[in-house]
C-alpha positions, 0 to 999 in steps of 0.5 A: 108334214115334211118328215114322216113317210108319206107312203109305203115305197118311201123308204127312209132307211137307205142301203149304206151298200145298196149292192147288197140288196139281193142279199138282204131280200133274201135274208129276209124271205129265209127268216120269215120262212123260219118263223112262218112268216109271209111276205105279200108279193108286193112286200107291203106288210102294213097290215101285219102286227108289230109282234109280226114284224118286230119278230122278223126284224129282230131275227135278221138282226141277230143273224147279222150280228152272227154273220159279222162276228163270224167274219170278225174272228176269221170264219166266213162258213155260214 
C-alpha cells in the first residue's frame, strides 16, 4: 500500500531541524539507560513490546517538554 511504511529504514517522522538529530539520539540513549531499556546497535526496535517503546517515547517527550518549559521561562540550565 502506498501510505504505509515498507521497512524499518523508511521514516515518517522527519525532523524539522535535522541538525538536532545527534542531540535527540543522545537523549534517546540517556532515557533508555535510565529506564533500563537496551537499544540495539542497528537501532531497530521492532521486537520490543509496545510497553517498552511507549515508556521510552513518553519519557523522552516528558524530558523535551521540561526542556522547552525551562527555555521559555528563561532558565536554560538542564
